[in-house]
C-alpha positions in Angstrom: 108.6 119.1 113.9 104.9 119.3 114.7 104.3 118.2 118.2 101.2 116.1 117.2 103.6 113.9 115.0 106.2 113.4 117.6 103.6 112.5 120.3 101.8 110.1 118.1 104.9 108.3 117.0 106.4 108.1 120.5 103.0 107.0 122.0 102.7 104.1 119.3 106.2 103.1 119.8 106.0 103.0 123.7 102.7 101.4 123.7 103.9 98.5 121.4 107.2 97.9 123.1 105.6 98.0 126.4 103.0 95.5 125.2 105.1 93.1 123.2 108.5 92.8 124.3 109.6 89.6 126.0 107.1 86.8 126.7 103.6 88.4 127.0 100.3 86.7 127.4 97.6 87.7 124.7 94.7 89.0 126.7 91.5 90.7 125.4 92.7 94.0 126.8 96.0 93.7 124.8 93.9 93.3 121.7 91.5 95.9 122.4 93.9 98.6 123.9 95.6 99.6 120.5 91.9 100.1 119.1 91.2 102.7 121.8 94.5 104.1 121.1 93.5 104.6 117.4 90.0 105.8 118.4 91.6 108.5 120.5 94.4 109.5 118.1 92.5 110.1 114.8 89.8 112.3 116.2 92.3 114.5 118.3 95.1 114.8 115.6 93.6 114.1 112.0 92.7 117.6 110.8 90.9 117.1 107.5 90.9 113.7 105.6 91.3 114.2 102.1 88.4 113.0 100.1 89.7 113.1 96.5 92.9 113.7 94.4 96.3 112.8 95.3 96.0 113.6 99.0 93.5 110.8 99.2 95.8 108.7 97.5 98.8 109.4 99.7 96.5 108.7 102.7 95.6 105.3 101.4 99.2 104.3 100.3 100.7 105.2 103.7 97.9 103.5 105.5 98.4 100.2 103.2 102.1 100.6 104.0 101.5 100.8 107.7 99.3 97.6 107.4 102.2 95.9 105.6 104.6 96.9 108.2 102.4 95.9 111.0 101.9 92.5 109.5 105.7 92.0 108.6 106.7 92.9 112.3 104.0 90.7 113.9 104.3 87.7 111.5 108.1 87.7 111.1 109.4 89.2 114.3 107.0 87.8 116.9 106.1 84.3 117.6 102.6 83.3 119.0 102.6 80.0 120.8 101.2 78.4 124.0 102.5 79.0 127.5 103.7 75.5 128.8 102.6 76.2 132.2 99.3 78.1 131.8 98.3 76.5 128.4 97.3 80.1 127.3 98.5 82.0 124.1 101.5 84.2 124.6 103.7 86.1 122.2 107.5 86.2 122.2 109.3 89.3 120.8 112.8 90.4 121.1 115.4 92.9 120.1 114.8 92.3 116.4 111.1 93.2 116.8 112.0 96.5 118.8 114.6 97.5 116.2 112.1 97.1 113.5 109.6 99.3 115.3 112.3 101.8 116.1 113.5 101.9 112.7 110.1 102.5 111.2 109.0 105.2 113.7 112.6 106.7 113.6 112.3 107.0 109.8 108.9 108.7 110.0 110.3 111.1 112.6 113.4 111.8 110.6 111.2 112.5 107.4 109.2 114.9 109.4 112.2 116.6 110.7 113.8 116.8 107.3 110.5 118.3 105.8 110.7 121.0 108.2 114.5 121.7 108.3 116.4 120.1 105.2 114.3 119.8 102.2 111.1 121.8 103.0 111.4 123.7 99.7 111.5 120.7 97.6 109.0 118.9 99.5 106.7 122.0 99.2 107.1 122.1 95.4 106.5 118.4 95.3 103.5 118.8 97.2 102.1 121.9 95.1 102.9 120.1 92.0 100.9 117.1 93.0 98.0 118.7 94.7 98.8 117.5 98.4 98.0 119.5 101.2 100.1 119.5 104.4 97.4 118.1 106.3 97.0 115.4 103.9 100.6 114.5 104.3 100.4 114.9 108.1 97.3 112.8 108.2 98.9 110.2 105.9 101.8 109.9 108.4 99.1 109.5 111.3 97.2 106.8 109.3 100.4 104.9 108.7 101.3 104.8 112.4 97.6 103.8 113.2 97.4 101.2 110.7 100.7 99.6 111.6 99.5 99.3 115.1 96.2 97.9 114.1 97.6 95.3 111.8 99.9 94.1 114.3 96.9 93.8 116.7 94.9 91.9 114.2 97.9 89.4 113.7 98.0 88.9 117.5 94.3 88.1 117.5 94.5 85.8 114.6 97.6 84.1 116.3 95.9 83.7 119.5 92.8 82.2 117.8 94.9 79.8 115.9 96.8 78.7 119.0 93.7 78.1 120.8 92.2 76.1 118.1 95.3 74.0 117.8 95.5 73.6 121.6 91.9 72.4 121.7 92.3 70.2 118.8 95.3 68.5 120.3 93.4 68.1 123.6 90.7 66.3 121.8 92.9 63.9 120.1 
């Protein structure tokens, strides 16, 4: 398994679970941190973005899938509410949220391991037939991880804004 894929996936999993599990305040730093993570990951690990053909399609599709997974995790498995004491926005996420992230990242790592050890010939044939380079496949998996994290972050930012607006409205009434 390429070390960069392992590092990125484990960094994303650690960062998300450390930031989200339990009851956590939604600070500006919590919103901005994943953007810095993405800004660091992409230039370090993305080799050469495909700009045409099926490699580009694969990168776009997996990035889109990452967005969908990130929204699903943050919308369906995490609750954004107001803390009763501080009256500040907080998120609440538990074991199902952690299991979802662990499953998605584990599936990506398992795919990568399988690509190198179990079905490398079949995958190589499919990639050759469809004009997809190894770099495009690796980059697509990186884009998926980063897009999932950014989508979750955007959902947190929107939830924070909605809770603040709702709290302000309730105080005015």
